[in-house]
N, C-alpha and C positions, 0 to 999 in steps of 0.2 A: 470502557468496554465497548467493542465494536457493535454497532447496531445491526450489522449484517451477518456476522460469523461470531459464534460463540463456541470455543473449543474447550472441553472439560477433560483432558487427559488424566488428571490425578483422580477426579471424581469417577471417571469410568473404571479406573483400576480399584478404587476403594469400593465401588459397587460390586465388581466381581469378587472381591474379598468377602463382601457382606453375604452374597448369595452362597459362597462356598461352605459358609459356616451357620448362617441364619435363615430358616426357611423363609422364603419371600424377600429376602434381603433387607428387612426392617421389622421392627417389633410392633408396629402397627400397619395393617393392610392399606390404610389411606396415605401412608407415607411411601409406599413402594414405588420403584422406579418405573413401573407400568402405568403409574398415575401421570407420568411426564413423557414429553416427546423422547424418541429413541436418542440415546447418548447425551440428553440433556437434563438429567437428573442429578443436580449438584448435591455433593455432600458437605455437610455444613461444619466449618471449622469453629466457629463461634458467632456470638451476636451481641449487640448491645443496643438498647432502645429499640426503634423500629428497623433496624438493619441487621442483616447477617452476612457473614463471609464464607464462601466456600473454600475447600481446601486447594483450590486452584488460585485463589486470591482475588476472586471477583466479589464485589459488594452488590448486594440486593436490597431494594426496599422490599420489605416483608409483609405479607397479609396473611391471615389465617394462622397466626404464630400458634405454634405447638397444638394444632387442631382446635383452634379457638381458646386454649388455655391460658395463653400469656396475653392478657389484656391490657397490661400496664407497660408493656415493653420489657425486654430481656435485660436481666441484671438491673433491676429497679432498686435504687440505693436504699430506700426505706425498708423494702421487704428484705434485702439482703442484711441490712443493719439488725433486723429482728431475728433473722435466722442465725447470725453469727453470735448474738447473745446467748442463744442456747447451745451452739456447738460444743463449746468447752464445759458444759454442764451435764453432758451425757444424753443420749437420744432415746433410750429404752430401757425401762427397769422391770423388776418383777411384780410391781405394784403401780397403780396409776400415779401419774406426776400431777402436781398442783397446776401444771400447764392445762391439763385436760378440764379442769374446772373454769379457768378463765376462758378458754377457747370455746366451751359450751355456752358460757354466759353471754360471751360476745356474739356467737352466732344467734342464739335465741333472742337477742336485743335487735339484731339486723333482721330477722325473720320472725316477727312477733305472732304470726299466725301459727307457728310451731310451739308445741310445749316440751318435747324432748328432742333431743339429737343423739346420734351416735356416728362417730367418724370412721372412716375406712381410707383405702389408698386409691380405689378407682371407682368409675360411675358404674360398671357392671355389678360389682359387689352390692352397691346400695340400691339398684334397681331390682336385683333378685332377692335381696332381703325384703323389699317392699311386697313383691309379689309372694314370698314364702309367708310373711306376715298377713297379708289379706286372706290366703287360703287358710291359714290356720284360725283367723278370727271368724271367718263365715263358714268354715267347713266345706267349702266348695272347690272343685278342682279345675275349673277353666279360668284362663286368663283372657280378657279381651283387650287388644292393643290397637292402637291407632295405625292402620294399615298405610297411611300416607306419610308416616314419619320414617327416616331411612334407618335408625339404630336405636337399640335399646339396651343391648347386653351381649356379651360373648357367651352367655349361658343358653342351654339347650332350649329353653322355653321360647327364646326369640330367634336364635340362630336357625332352628328347625323350619322357620317361615321364609328363609332366604334361599337363593339358589345354591348356597354354600352349606348344605344341610347334611353333607356326607357324615356318618357317624352317629346321628342322631335317630334314636328309634322312632318309628311312625307312631307308636302309641303316645310318645311325648308330644310329637307335632299336633295329633288330634285334640290335645288340651288347650291349644292356642288358637283363637278366633280373632277376626279383625273387624273394626268398624272405620268408616270414612270421617275424615275430618270435617267438621262443620255442618254434618247431617245428623241432626236430632232424631228424625223420623226413623233413619236406617239403624241408628244405634238402639232406639227403643224396641225395633223390630228384633235385633240379635238378642236383646236382654229377654224378649218375651219368648223367642224360639228356645233359648236355653235358660228357661225359667228356673230359678233357684240352683244354677250350676255355675254362674260367673262371680268368680271371687272379686274381681276389680276391673276397673276401666283405667288403662295407663296410657298416657299420650304427653306429647310436649304441648303445653297450653297455647304456645304459639310458635310459629316458624317463618317462613318466607312470605306470609301474608298475616294480616290481623285477623284475630278470631272475629267471625260474624257477631253482630250485636245480639246479646243474650245468649251466646253458645255456650260459654264457660258456665254460666249460671244454670243453663238447662241441663248440662251434664251433672252439675251438682245435684238437681233435683232428680234426675233419672236415677242416680246411683242411690240416692236416699229412698226412693219409692220401690227399688229393686233390691235393696239391701246389700249393695256391693260397695267396695272400698274405692274412692276416687284418688288415684296417684298422678300427681303431676311431675314428669321428668323436667326438672329445671337445670339440667347440666349445661344447656346453651342460654336459656333466658335468665338464668340466675345472675346478677349484677348487671347484664347487658341490657335488660328491660328495666330493672330497678334493682337497687341493692337487696330488696326482698324478692326478687324475680317477677315473673308475671303474675303470680298471685298477689304480690304487692302493688302491681300496676293496675290490675283489673278487678281487684277486691273480691275474688272468689277464693275461698278457703278450701284446699283438698284436704283429705284425711291424712295422706302422707305424701311427701315430696323428697326428691332427690337432687342435690347439688353437687358441682364439682367444677372441672375445668377453669374458669376464672377464680374460683375460691382460692386457689393456691398460687396463681400467676406463675405456672410451671412446675411448682413443687407438688408432690403427690399427695393429694388430700380430696375426700369427698364426704358427703354427709347423707344420712336419711335423717328426716325429721318429720314430726307430725304429732297427733293427737296423743296425749298421755295414756288414754285407756288402751290404744293399740300398742304403742310402742313399749308399755309397761309389761306386755305378754313376753318381751324378750328379756325381762329383768327378773328381779327376785321379790317384788312386792305384789304378788297376786296368788290366787289359789288354783288357777287353772293349769292345764298342761303347758309345760316350758316349750317356747319357740326358740330355735338356735338361730337368732336373729343376725348378728354380725359379731364375729369373734376373730380378729385378725392380729397377728403378731406386731405387725408395723403400724396399724390404724392409729395409734396415738404417738406416733413419733414426734418428738417435742419441737424440733425445728420446722416441720411441716405445719403443725398447729400454729406455731409462732408466725410463719408466712401467712397463714389464712387470716390471723387476727390483723396483721399489718394491712393486708389487702382490703379487709372490711374498713379499717380506719381510714386509709387512703381514698377509697370510694366516697366516703361519707365527708371527709373534709375537703377534698379536692374537686368534688362535683364530677367525678370520672364518667358517669353514665351519660350525663348531658354533653361532656365533651366527645365521648364516642359517637353520639348522634350527630353532633355538629361536624365533625371530621367525615363522617359517613354521608352525610348530606352534600357536603362539598364535592366528595369523590363521585356520588352517583349523579349528581348534576353535570359535573365535568364529562363523565364517561358517556353519558346520554347525549350531551351536546355534540361531541365530536363524533360518535357513531352515527348521529342523524346527519352531520355534516359531510360525512363520508358516504352516505346512502346506505348503511348497514344498521339504521336504528331498529329495524324490525327484526334482525338477525343476531345482534349482540344486545341481550336483553339483561339489565340490572334489575334484580328482585330482592325483597326483604326490608326488614326494619333497618334503618340507617346503621345501627350499630352492629348489624349482623348480615351484610350484603353478600349476595352470591350473583353469579352471572350464568346465562344460559346462552350457548352457541347453536343457532339455528341454520339449517342449510337453506338452498334456494327455494325448497318447498315449505320452509318455516318449521322443519321437523328437527328435533334435537340430534346433534351431530357430534359424534366423538372425533370425526375428522377435522370439522372446524375448530373445535376445541383444541386439538392438536395444533393447528396453524396459529391460533390465537396465543396460545401458551408459549409456542417457539418464540414469536416476536416480543412477548412481554419479557421472556428471559434474556434475550438478546439484548434488550434495552434496560437490563438491570432491574427487573422487577419480579419477584417470586410470588405469585399469587394464584394458588388454587382455588381461591375465592377472593372477595373483595372486603373481607371482614377486617375491620381497623382494630389497631390497638392505640392507647392514649398516647403513645410515645411519638406518634406521626405528628408531622407539623405540615403547615400549608405548604412549604417547599416541596415535601415529599408527595403530597396529594397532587400538586400541579405537575410535578415529574412524571408521576404515574399517569395522569392524563394525557401528557404529550407522548407518551410510549405507546398508550391505547390508541391514539391517533394514528401513530406509526403502523399499528397492527391492523387498525380498521381499513388503511390503504390497501394493504395486502388482501385482507378479507373481501374488499370490494372486487379485487381482480379474479379472486378464486370463485366468487359468485358469478361475475360475468362470464367466466369460463364453464361454469356449472360443474366445476371439478378442482377441488382443493388438493388433489394428490399431488401436483407439481411442487407444492410449497410445504410437503410434509416432511420429505428428507427421512422416511423411515415408516414404521408402524404407527398406527394411530394410539393414543392413550385409551386405556381399558377401563370399563367399570369395576369398582371394587368388588361388588357381589356377582360372580358369575360362576357356572358350574364347573367349568375347565380352565385350566391354567392358559 
């Protein structure tokens, strides 16, 4: 692949076909071609391990695979073996499959802080079920979410808080309030302001920075004192922080937690887990009003549950979390070294836990810049690196990391030129990439 010019004629044609039939040209906004430099949004043909190929025949080292869902690499043989064992046995029945028993037992052994679990297909179903359950259990209408975290659900209670709130009634939006991450005093003020109105606190327990000392335990105490439900969204932290997520690493037990992404290594499976007395409100063994918790036609699809069980086994037997950290540390160190060497260390900034790295692109005034992000992504793509983030999979090897660092060094040389000119425009070759959440197209 030429490091100066990348031409994607078949991908461009495929993108036009996608937009003609699919709103946004993708089934996830974060996968849209507006997230990539103009005419440089590859359409994928296939993937294997840490590499993907586009329809034009170019191969890329891939990061952030499947929006962080593919943490073991594409087409992982042990996962595929588990899936294939179920395919010939049927995938969906009129009654529960025995696979559901095994999958629940395996999950609760992996996440021992939970007492019951229910599976679904996507993260939004699980987080919304947690919110509904919290409201039912407390009799309170409001949801308090961490305003510093980018995404919780496609459902109204969250999307109404974003710039893409069209179609969501104001009355719904008014029932969601926000608290800042890491600030217990501000959270207590919010709980006091809406005394006896807030059903739950929902947050990602950790993201691009470690939780301040005592923060999660402090939230646990606040939730207990104010009588609300503490919900950890472990979609990202699940497995990448530990097999039992951030709650397993930091030792703070939420009332409810939600898992997905890495749980299926690309297969569609998510989970809502938590305290028995709360979860059972969605069951048949209680005397209160029934809660419509999770009821999905495909939530117990046998081959996806088999994939989830295989993923949990692989993580445990092969020490995957430790491997992700080691790979991420090698990548972060390499990127920081070459960025500093090119004089852009203050502008290309790697952040996050080693297993979940992201990068920020800052302009000459150290402000976040979509233009500099565009410049950087163009150079990565030209060098054969597909990296909307630097989130690693365990399928990467040292050679992949070293090649990535070499490509980043080439990108940093161009970044330096743009900074010296105080204008990245000559290096963009088109419109800049756009934020996912914006009011107009």
